[in-house]
C-alpha positions in Angstrom: 0.0 0.0 0.0 1.4 3.3 -1.0 1.6 6.0 1.5 0.0 9.2 0.6 1.8 12.4 1.3 0.6 14.4 4.2 -0.9 17.7 3.6 0.4 20.7 5.3 -2.2 22.7 7.2 -2.9 26.0 5.6 -0.4 28.7 6.5 -1.5 31.4 9.0 -1.0 35.0 7.8 2.1 36.4 9.5 1.4 39.2 12.0 4.0 41.9 12.5 4.5 42.5 16.2 5.3 46.2 16.6 5.1 46.5 20.4 8.6 44.8 21.1 10.1 47.0 18.3 8.7 50.2 19.9 10.1 49.1 23.2 13.6 48.6 21.8 13.5 52.0 20.1 12.3 53.7 23.3 15.2 52.1 25.3 17.7 53.1 22.6 16.6 56.7 22.4 16.6 57.0 26.2 20.2 55.5 26.3 21.4 57.8 23.6 20.0 60.9 25.3 21.5 59.9 28.6 25.0 59.3 27.2 25.1 62.2 24.8 27.8 64.8 25.5 26.4 68.3 25.5 29.2 70.6 24.6 29.4 74.3 25.3 29.9 76.4 22.2 31.7 79.7 22.6 31.0 82.4 20.1 33.2 85.4 19.7 31.6 88.5 18.2 34.0 90.1 15.7 33.5 93.6 14.5 34.3 93.9 10.8 34.4 97.2 9.1 31.7 97.9 6.6 32.2 99.8 3.3 29.3 102.2 4.1 30.9 103.3 7.5 33.1 105.9 5.8 36.6 106.6 6.8 37.1 105.8 10.5 39.1 108.1 12.7 42.5 106.8 13.3 43.1 105.9 17.0 46.3 107.0 18.7 47.3 103.4 19.2 46.3 100.2 17.4 47.7 96.8 18.3 48.2 94.5 15.4 49.5 90.9 15.9 50.7 89.2 12.7 50.7 85.4 12.9 53.2 83.9 10.6 54.8 80.5 10.2 58.1 81.8 11.8 56.4 83.5 14.7 54.4 86.5 15.9 55.0 90.1 15.1 53.5 92.9 17.1 53.0 96.4 15.5 51.2 99.6 16.2 50.0 99.8 12.6 53.2 101.5 11.4 56.2 100.5 13.6 57.2 97.1 14.9 56.9 96.7 18.6 58.2 93.2 19.1 59.0 90.0 17.1 58.4 86.7 18.9 59.8 83.7 17.1 58.4 80.2 17.4 60.0 78.3 20.3 60.2 74.5 20.1 57.5 74.3 17.5 55.0 76.4 19.5 54.0 80.1 19.4 55.1 82.0 22.6 51.6 82.8 23.8 52.6 83.7 27.3 55.1 86.3 26.1 52.5 87.6 23.8 50.0 87.9 26.7 52.6 89.7 28.8 53.4 92.1 26.0 49.7 92.7 25.4 49.2 93.4 29.1 52.1 95.8 29.1 50.6 97.6 26.1 47.2 97.6 27.7 48.7 99.2 30.8 50.1 102.0 28.6 46.9 102.5 26.6 44.1 101.7 29.1 41.4 103.3 26.9 42.1 101.2 23.9 40.0 98.0 23.6 40.5 96.9 20.0 43.2 94.8 18.4 43.8 93.2 15.0 45.0 89.7 14.5 46.4 89.2 11.0 47.1 85.7 9.8 49.4 84.4 7.1 47.7 81.9 4.7 50.0 79.0 5.8 49.0 79.1 9.5 46.6 76.7 11.1 43.2 78.1 12.3 43.9 76.7 15.8 46.9 79.0 16.1 44.7 82.0 15.2 42.2 81.2 18.0 45.0 80.7 20.5 46.5 84.1 19.6 43.1 85.8 19.8 42.6 84.3 23.3 46.1 85.5 24.4 45.3 89.1 23.3 41.7 89.2 24.5 42.3 88.5 28.2 44.9 87.7 30.9 44.9 86.5 34.5 44.2 88.9 37.4 47.8 88.9 38.7 49.3 89.9 35.3 46.7 92.6 34.9 47.5 94.1 38.3 51.2 94.0 37.8 50.9 95.9 34.5 48.7 98.7 35.8 45.2 98.0 34.7 42.2 96.6 36.5 38.8 95.2 35.5 36.1 92.9 36.6 37.2 89.2 36.2 35.0 86.8 34.3 33.9 83.4 35.5 37.4 82.0 34.7 39.1 84.7 36.7 40.5 86.5 33.7 40.6 90.3 33.0 39.7 91.7 29.6 42.5 93.4 27.7 41.5 93.8 24.0 38.1 92.2 23.7 37.2 93.7 20.3 39.3 91.7 17.9 39.4 92.2 14.2 40.7 89.4 12.0 42.4 89.7 8.6 45.1 88.6 6.3 48.7 89.5 7.1 50.5 91.7 4.6 
């Protein structure tokens, strides 16, 4: 007697179960939000001259810091004040800050400076030079003859209005 093949029962329609998938996504979103790093973004407002402003009056003193591959050059717009060469592959930012503090002590009313960058200098160096010119610590400010209100980091503002440009 020949065996007859068994028939399969008719297939049930497959149901998609969304509840476990929603649970997994909820746990994942919660985990990602809890472990996300929220960074603080600092924004520096730069005052750039406009063409419609006309010819500005020339201040008695204007600090310019030129950032070059070889080092830093401080000028008053016409004459060279100091040249700070690169030391051990790094810019001498502490010397720059001390010189800027000394100049701020001589010209207390001036709050603007220009940082001029050569094209072959990294952007990070520009930011470091801007930070060194913008503020200094309280002890350095007091020793160079100017005072101010320290910010939350305990730093005194020297030349907070920084203009950025290309070095000649």
